[in-house]
NUGULUM-915111 format. One record per residue: x, y, z of N, C-alpha, C in turn; residue in one letter. Coordinates in steps of 0.2 Angstrom, whole numbers, plus 5000, padded with zeros to 4 digits. Layout:
N
XYZXYZXYZA/...
***
This chain:
551
556153645117555553705119556153745122M/555953815124556253875128555953865135Q/556453865140556153875147555853935147P/555253925151554953995153555054015160N/555154085162555154115167554554125172A/554554095177553954095182554054145188H/553554185189553654245195553054225198L/553054165204552454165207552354225213G/551754235211551354295215551754355214G/551954365206552154425205551654485202S/551854545201551354585198551154565191R/551454515187551254485182550954415181F/550254415184550054345185549854315179P/549554355173549454325168549854315163S/550454325163551054325159551054255154M/550954265148551154225143551954195143T/551954125141552554105140553054145137A/552854155132553254205126553454275130S/553154295134553154375138553754355144E/553654295147553954265153554754255151A/555054255146555754255144556054305149R/556654265151557154315156557154385155P/557554385148557354455146556854495147G/556254485146555754515146555554535154F/555754485157555554485165556054545169V/556554545167557154585168556954665167R/556654675159556554735157555854755161A/555354715162554754735164554954755173A/555354725176555454725183555854795183V/556454815179556754875178556254925176L/555754925173555254965170555054985177T/554654945180554154955186554654995190L/555354975191555754995197555855075196A/555855085188556055165186555455195189L/554955165186554155205188554055215193A/554255175199554055195206554755235209L/555355235206555855285210555655355206A/555555355201555455425197554855455197T/554255415201553655445200553555525203S/553155555201553155635204552655665202G/552555725202551955755201552055785192P/551455785188551555795182551655865180A/551955885174552055955173551355995175R/551556055177550956095178550556085184G/550756025187550356005194550656045201Q/550356055204550556075212551056025214A/551656055219552156015221551755975227P/552055915229551855875234551755915239P/551355895246551255915252551955905256I/552155945259552755955264552655865267A/553055815269552955765273552655785280P/552855835282552455855289551855885290G/551655895285550755915284550455885280N/550655815277550355775272549755735276A/549255725273548655705277548955625278P/548755585283548855525284548555475279K/549055435278548955385271548755305274S/548355275272548255205273548655165269E/549055195264549355145259550055115263K/550255055263550655005266551355025262K/551855045266552655045262552654975258P/553054995252553354945247553954915250N/553754835250554354785251554954815246L/555454825249556154825244556654785246T/557154785240557754755243558254805247N/558954775249559454835252559554875248D/559554895242559854935239559054995237T/558654985239557955005239557454995235G/557654955229557254925223556654885225R/556154915223555454875224555354795223P/555154765227555254675226554554665224V/554454615219553854595216553554535220G/553954495223553654435227554254415233S/553954415238554254385244554154315245D/553654285241553354215243553754175238D/554054175233554254115229554754145224R/555254105224555854115220555754125212S/556254155208556154165202556354085199L/556154065194556353995192556253985185T/556653935181556653935174555953885173A/555353915173554853885171554453865177G/553853855178553553825184553753765187P/554153725183554353665186555253665186E/555353725183556153725182556453745188G/557153735188557553765194557553835197P/557753855203557753915206558453945200T/558354035198558754055194559254115199L/559754085196560354135200560254205200L/559854235195559854305194559354325198E/559154285202558654305207558954335213N/559054405211559554445217559254455223E/558654455224558154475230558354405235Y/558154355232558354265234559054265237L/559454295233560154285234560254325240I/560154395241560254435244559954425253E/559254385252558954375258559254305261K/559454275258559854225260560454235264I/561054265259561454285261561454335267A/561054385269561054415274560754375281R/560354335279560354265284560654235287F/561354215282561854175284562454235288D/562354285289562754345292562454385297R/561654355299561554375306561954375312E/562254315313562654305320563454355319R/563654375325564254405325564554345330I/565254345332565554305338565154315343P/564954255346564654275354565254285360E/565054345363565454365370565654295372R/566554305373566754235377566454235383V/566354285387566054305393565554355394V/564954345397564354385398563954375391H/563954315389563654305381562754315383A/562554295387561754305391561654365394R/561254415392561254475395560654525393G/560554565398559854605397560054675397V/559754715392560054785392559454825393G/559554895397559054935397559355005396A/558955065395559255135394558955155401H/559355215403559155255411559555325410G/559455335416559955415420560255385424E/560755435426561055445431560955505436F/560855515440560855595442561255585448V/561755635449562255645455561655675462V/561855655467561455665473561955695478T/562555685478563055705482563555745480D/563855795484564455835481564955785482D/565255765477565955735477566555775472V/566455845472566855895467567555885469S/567555885478568255895481568655835478K/568355775476568755705477568855695468L/568455725463568555705456568455765452T/568855785446568555825443568055805436K/567855735436567555715432566655755430A/566755785425566255815424565555815426A/565455735424564755725426564555705434F/565055725438565055715443565155795446L/565155835443565355895446564855935451A/564355915451563855945456563255905457R/562755905463562155875463561755895458P/561355845455560755865448560955865443G/561555835442561855845434561755765433I/561255765426561055705423561255685420K/561655615418561855585413561555525409T/561355525402561055455400561555405402P/561255335403561555275404561355225399V/561755155399561355105395561855065401F/561255015404561754955406561554885405A/561954845406561954785404562054715408R/561554695409561654645415561654575413L/562054535415562154465412562554415417S/562354345414562654295417563554315415T/563854265417564654265415565054225410V/564954155413565154105410564754065405V/564154065407563554025403563554045395L/563354015391563254035384562554085381P/562454105377561854145375561154105378S/561254045376560454005377560453975383G/560853995389560753965395560353995397S/559953965405559553995409559854055412A/559554115414559854165417559654165424D/559454125427559354095435559854055437S/560354035433560853985434561253995439A/561653965442562153975448562854005442R/563054065443563554105440563554175443D/564154205441564254265443563754305438V/563654365441563254415435563654455434R/563654495426563954555425563454615428G/563854665429563454735429563854785427F/563654805420564154855416563654905416A/563954965417563555025415564055075410V/563655105405564055145401563755225401K/564055275404563855325404564055375399F/563655415396563655445388563855515393Y/564555535393564555605397564755655394T/564755715394564955765389565755755388E/566255725392566855715390567055645389E/566555625385566655555381566255495385G/566155435383566055385387566455355393N/566055335398566355315404566155245406Y/566355185405566255135406566355095412D/565855075419565855055424565754985424L/566154945423566154855421566254825427V/565854795431565754755438565354695435G/565154665443564954605443564454615449I/564254565452563654565457564054545463D/564654535464564954505470565654545470I/565754565477566254625477567054605476P/567154535475567954525475567854465468V/568354445466568554405459568954345461F/568954295456569354235458569954235459F/570254285455571054285453571354365454I/571954385455572154445458572654465451R/572854415447573354445441573054415433D/573054445430572554445423572954395418A/573454375421573954325419573554265418I/573154245424572754195424571954185421K/571754245418571154245416570954195411F/571254195407571254145401571154075404P/571454045409571553985412570853975417D/570654035419570054025424569454015419L/569254065414568754045410568953985407I/569453945404569453885401569253835407H/569353845412569253795416568453805418A/567953875418567353855419566953845413L/567153845407566953825401566853765401K/566453755396566353665394567053635392P/567153585394567553535392567753545385S/568153545382568453545375568253475372P/568253415374568253355373567253355373V/567053355379566253345379565853395378T/566253465376565653515378565253515383N/565453495390564953495395565353535400V/564953585403565453605409565453555414Q/566053535418566253485422566553505429E/566253505434566453525441567153505442P/567453435440568153415441568553465439E/568353495433568753545429568853605433R/568353635435568453705438568753705446F/568653635448568853625456569553615455F/569653575450570453565450570753615448D/570653675446570953725443570853775451F/570253785454570153815461570653795465F/570653715467571153685472571753705471S/572053725465572653755464572853825465A/572253855466572353935466571853955474V/572453955478571853965484571654045485P/571854095480571654165481570854155480E/570454105475569954105474569454085479S/569754055486569254045490568854085493T/569054155495568454205495567954215490N/568054205485567654215480567054165478M/567254105480566754035481566354045486M/566554085491566154085498565554125496T/565554165490564954205489564454165484Y/564954145479564754105472564254045473L/564554005478564253945480563753945486F/563554005488563054015492562454055489A/561854075492561254105487561454135484D/561954185485562054245480562254235474Q/562554175473562754145466562054145462G/561454145465560954135460560354185462T/560454255461559954295462559454275459P/558854305462558054295460557954355454A/558254385454558154445449558654495448S/558754515440559254575440559054635443F/558554655445558354715448558554715456R/558554645459558754635466559354615468K/559954635464560454625466560854695467M/561554685470562054745469562554735464D/562854765463563254775458564054805460G/564654795459565154815462565654815457F/566254875458566554885452567154835453G/567354805460567754765462568554795464V/568654825458569454855456569454905461H/569854935462570054995464570255045459A/570055105460570155145454570355235457F/570555255453570855335454570355385452K/570255415458569955485456570455545458W/570455595453570855645453570455705452V/570555765458570255825457570655875453N/570355935452570655985450571356025452A/571655995457572256015459572655945460D/572455895454572855835454572955795460K/572555815464572555755471572255695470E/572655645473572155585471571955535476I/571355515476571155455481570855395477V/571055335481570755285479569955265480Y/569655245476568955215477568755155474V/568255125477567855065476567155085476K/566855045470566255065468565755015471Y/565155015473564654985473563855015471K/563554985468562854985465562454945470W/562054995475561554975479560754965476Q/560654905476559954905474559454925479S/558954985475558355005479557754945480M/557754905477557254865476557454805481Q/557954815485558254765490558654705486G/558654655491558954585488558654535489L/558654485483558454415484558554375480K/558754305482559054265480558654195481N/558954155474558554085475559054045478F/558653985480558953915483559253905477T/559853845478559853785471559353765469D/558953735473558253695469557953755465A/557753815467557153855465557553885460E/558253895459558553915451558453875448A/558553805448558553755444557753755442K/557253755445556553735444556453805440A/556553865441556453915438556753915431V/557553895431557653905424557553845419G/557353775423557053735418556453735415G/556053795419555253805415555353865412N/555853915413555853975408556654005408E/556853995403557654015404557854085403P/557354115401557254195402556854225408A/556854175413556454215418556654285420A/557354305421557554355425557554405418E/557754395413557654445408556954475407T/556454425407555754445407555554495413H/555854485418555754505424555954585423D/556454595421556754675418556454705414L/556054665409555654695404555154725406H/554854655410554054685413553954745417E/554454735421554554785427554654865423A/554954865419555154935415554554945412I/554154895408553454905405553054935407K/552854905415552354925420552654985423N/553155025421553355105425553555085430H/553855015433554155005439554755005440D/555055055439555755065434556255045441Y/556755015440557154985445557855035446P/558155035452558555095453559055075458S/559655095457560155085460560555155465W/560755155470561155205473562055195471E/562255225466563155225466563355255473L/563655205476564255225482564755195482R/565355245485566055245485566355235491V/567055195492567355185497567855245496Q/568155275499568655325498569355315502V/569955305500570555285502571155335501V/571455375505571955425502572555385500K/572855395497573655355495574055335501P/574155395505574555365511574255305515E/573655305515573255245519573355185518D/573555175511573455105508573955055511L/574455085513574855045517574755025525R/574055055527573955035535573654975533K/573254955528572954885527573454825528F/573254785531573654715532573654675527D/573254695523573454645515573454695509F/573554685503573654725498572854755496D/572854805497572154835496571954865488P/572454835483572354845476572254775473L/572254725477572154645477571354635474D/571154615469570354605467570054555470A/570554515473570054465479570054485484T/569854545485569954555493569454635494K/569054625499568654705498568854735503I/568654805504568854845510568354845515W/568554825521567854805525567654875526P/566954885527566554945528566654965536E/566854925540567054945546567654975547S/567954985542568755035541568455075537I/568255065531568055105526567455125523V/567055165527566155145525566155185517P/565655165514565355195508565055265509F/564955295505564655365505564355365499Q/563755395498563155415493563555455487P/563455435480563655485475563155505471V/562755455468562155475464561655415463G/561055415459560755355459560555365450K/560655295449560455265443559755225441M/559255255438558655215435558555195429T/558355145428558355105421557555115418L/557455155414556855155412556355165405N/557055125400556855125393557255055391R/556755005390557054945385557254965379S/557654925376557954945370557454925364P/557554965360557054955353557154885349D/557754875349558154815346558554785348N/558454735353558954675355559754675353F/559754655346560354645342560754715342F/560354765339560654855339560954865346E/560654855350560854885357561254845362E/560654805364560954745369561654705369T/561554675362562154635358562754675357E/562654715352563154775349563554825355Q/563154815361563454865365564054845367V/564654885369565254865369565654905375A/565754855380565854885387566754895387F/567154935389567854925389568054955398N/568254925401568554945407569155005407T/569455015399569855065399569655125397G/568855125397568755185394568455235400A/568955275402568855335406568555415405Y/568655435409568355515406568955555413V/569155605410569555655414569455655422P/569855635427569555635433569355565436G/569555515432569355445433569955405430I/570355365434570955335430571055255433E/571255215430571455155433572055155439P/571955105443572555095448572955055447S/573455025450573954985449573654915449E/572954905450572754825451573054795445D/573254735447573654685440572954665436R/572454645439571954605436571654665432L/571554735434571154785430571554815424L/572254815424572754835419572554775414Q/572654705416572454665411571854665408G/571254685411570654695407570654745403R/571054805405570954875402571154855395N/571654815393571854785387571254745384F/570954695387570554635384569954665382S/569554695387569054725384568954755378Y/569354805376569454845370569554805365G/569954745367570254715360569754655358D/569354625362568854575361568254615357T/567954675358567654715354567854725349Q/568454735348568754755340568754695336R/568854635340568754555336568054555335Y/567454555340566854545338566354605334R/566654645334566154705330566654745324L/567354745326567754785321568154835325G/568554875322568954925323568454985325A/568054985322567455055321566755035326N/566955005330566354965335566155035339Y/566555095339566255155344565755175339Q/565855175332565355215328564655195328Q/564655125330563955105332563455135334L/562855165334562355215338562455195346P/562355135347562355125355562955135359I/563555135355564255145357564655215357N/564155255351564455315349564355365356Q/565055405357564855445362564655515361P/564255535364563955605364564455665363R/565055645364565555705364565955685357H/565955755356566255755347567055705347P/567055675341567655635341568155675335I/568755695339569355715334569955685335A/570155645330570855605331570955585322N/571555565321571755525315571655465314D/571255425319571255355316570755355311N/570755305307570255305301570255235298Q/569755235293569755175288569555115292N/569555055289569454995293568654975289G/568454925291567954895290567454945294R/566854945290566254985293566455065297D/566855085293567055155295566555195291D/566155245294565655275293565655355297H/566355375297566455435302566355495296A/566455485292566255545286566855595287A/567455575287567955615289568055655282R/568355715283568555765277569155795278A/569555825271570155845272570655805269G/571355845269571955805265572355785272D/572355805277572855785283572555755287I/572755685288572655655293573155615297N/573755675298574155655302574555705306Y/574855705312574955755316575855735318S/576155805319575955865319575955885309P/575555935309575655975302575556045303S/575856065299575956165298575156175294T/575056135292574256155288573756155292K/573956135298573256135303573556135310R/573956195312574156215318573656225323P/573256235322572756235329572256195330D/572356135324571856075327572056025330R/571755985334571855915337572355945342L/572355995346572856015351572755965356V/573155925359573055895366572855945373A/572355915377572255975383572755955388D/573155985392573755965397573255955402P/572656005403572255995409572055925411K/572155885405571855805407572355765406V/572955785407573455735407573355675414K/573455625412573455585419574055585424E/573855565429574455565434574955515435V/574755465430575355405430575255355437G/575655305436575855255440576155265446M/576055235453576555235456576855175457F/577455165456577855095456578255085461L/578355015461578654975469578054975473G/578454995480577954995486577855055489D/577855105485577955175488577155175491K/576655155489576055165494575655105493F/575955045490575554995490575754925493V/575554885498575754845502576054785497A/576454745497576754715492576054625493T/576254595489575754535490576254475492S/576754475497577254425499576854395503K/576254415508575854395512575154405508N/574854355504574354375500573654355505P/573554325509573254325515572654285512E/572654225509572154195504571354175508N/571454175514570954145518570554185523Y/570854225525570554275531569854305530K/569854335524569154375521568554315520Q/568854265516568454205516568054175522A/568454175526568154145535567754195537G/567954265537567354325539566854325536E/566854315530566254315525565654255526H/565954205530565754135531565254155538Y/565754185541565554205549565054255547L/564954295544564354355541563754325539S/563754265537563154235533562554205541M/561954205539561554195542561554085543S/561454055549561453985548561253955542P/560753975539560353945533560753965528T/561054025527561654025520562253995521D/562353975528562953945529562853855527R/562353845528562053765526562053765518D/561653805515561453805508562453805506H/562753835507563553845504563753775505L/563653745510563953675511563553645508I/562953635505562453585503562753605496E/562753665492562853665485563553645485N/564053665489564853625486564753555486L/564453525491564353455493564053415486T/563653455483563253425478563753425471G/564153475471564653485466565153445466L/565353425473565953395474565753315473F/565153295474565053225471565153215464K/565253255460565253245453565953235450K/566353245456567253255456567453185457V/567653155452567953085452568553095456K/569153145455569653135458569753165464N/569753115470569353135476570053175479R/570753195477571153235480570953305478D/570653315472570253375471569953415475I/569453365479569153375484569353385491V/569753345491570153345498570653415498A/570853445493571253515492570653555493K/570053545491569553615490569453605499M/569253555500569053555508569553595512V/570353565512570953595514570853675515G/570753705508570753785508570253805512H/569553785512568853805516569153785524F/569453745525569553735533570153785534H/570553805530570953855533570653935532R/570153935528569753995531569253985536A/569053935538568453925545568453865546N/568653855551568753785556568153735554D/567353785557566853755555566753725549E/566653775544566653765537567053725534L/567753705536568053645533567753575536G/567653585544567653515547566953485545K/566253535543565653515541565653495534K/566253515528566253505522566753435522L/567053425526567453365528567053305530A/566653315533566053265536565553255530E/565453315527564853295521565153265516A/565853265516566153235509566653175509N/566653155516567153095517567753105518G/567953165519568753185518569053185524V/569653155526570153165531570553235531D/570453275536570653345536571453355537L/571753305541572453305540572753285534E/572253245530572553225524572553285519Q/572053315519571753385515572353435515A/572553435523572953495524573553485521E/573953415521574653395518574653415512K/573953385507573853405499573953475498L/573653535503573653605502574453625503V/574753605508575353625509575753595503A/575553545501576353515497576053545489A/575553585488575653615482575553695483Q/575853725488575953795489576153845484A/575853885481576153905476576353975479M/577053995475577354075477576954115477P/576954175481576354245480576554265473A/575954305470576254335464575854405465R/
***
């Protein structure tokens, strides 16, 4: 007996066994597809009404596959008879499963969990004497932006209220190309040199053996990297658990160069100051919220925008002339240091407001690609060693995750026309035309001309303007930050560190950590020593014995 083809829920419910042979089915589906694809007005009839003037129709759109062919059933697979196996020729089934199998792209190594929103940036103050950047040329200029706020170390399914650094990345779609300001919610970082970044993230990520994040691993790393002490006074205080993405500040961390029309340089540091104020969880509150609703802070941002309670931040900058960099008693281009506001006050630049949630999380929030190396004329990187490494790493990781043509994705596309000879690769949709894809060429002498007005000013080498790191001063600012805290915040810092230290089996690691904090502030070190049963004299010996040369 010949097998019968069975189309459950198809347009042929009364099909006989002889009619249901595979050849008949294919012919019937093809006939139906052609009829639907080529249907139109009969000869002599009036042409169809223009779409814009057509009356509203209640007709639902036909289900199609990815080539546009109508689909007969989305409920049952094509089988060899009512009780037979599924047929491989069921192209819609194969396509549907194959597309499902490929829905995920590589997760971000850092900043995996995030929420995004569209908005605008408006210049409020005149900074044209400091930078020639067109989007900052005068007060009142509006620039569309997309912001992505995230946790840093934890995976995409983790609680967004957990203790972690928060990413604060903003993409400006300017008339001179995209500018990405990629920062965090803390004004300093753990390390000063990019060569240690893979080690930092490896230590903070789950163990390659247990796949569990272990305090012993990251404190083992931090105990040997004293420059991280300052950052830890922020992360392990309540600032490490913001209660809302809307109620936290953002920082560019690094120093950047602003260049004006006369090629005069100043160094700047950025701060996004929340107009909603600041609010943090205690450690217990963060764990309770995350255990009840892992996406609590994501929901908070979406709900605020939905209710027209649009969050906003004021962009502020600190400005230092090159000749004044040597006046600091530390390296001002060291990412583990702040520029004290008492020495370098902030001045306002503009205001960012987030007013629209993405239409599709994957296409926008997940595929948005930030790159610290994406600058516009008038803004350039400084000699900061960590920044220089990030300028390579961020673009490189996007090419890995999304492909070489990631900037052709709608969320990443510049509003400024692209003109270069970069070509081809996976997912290239640039629609280039013409025979000349190289330069120079006598066939297009007037095309793709470099603009000398936007030439970068370059780097200052050696210590012409910048203090060396021979005296890295790893502890002074950490102690000053501790003293700036309220008594409650100081207590929480000690409690949070002690709670994690109890999970560390190697007590020498704990002793070294206490020794670093003691060097930052005597009271902080003594309280940690008392809470953790550490002998301060022994802790100091351990720290001194593993002193690392300045980098």
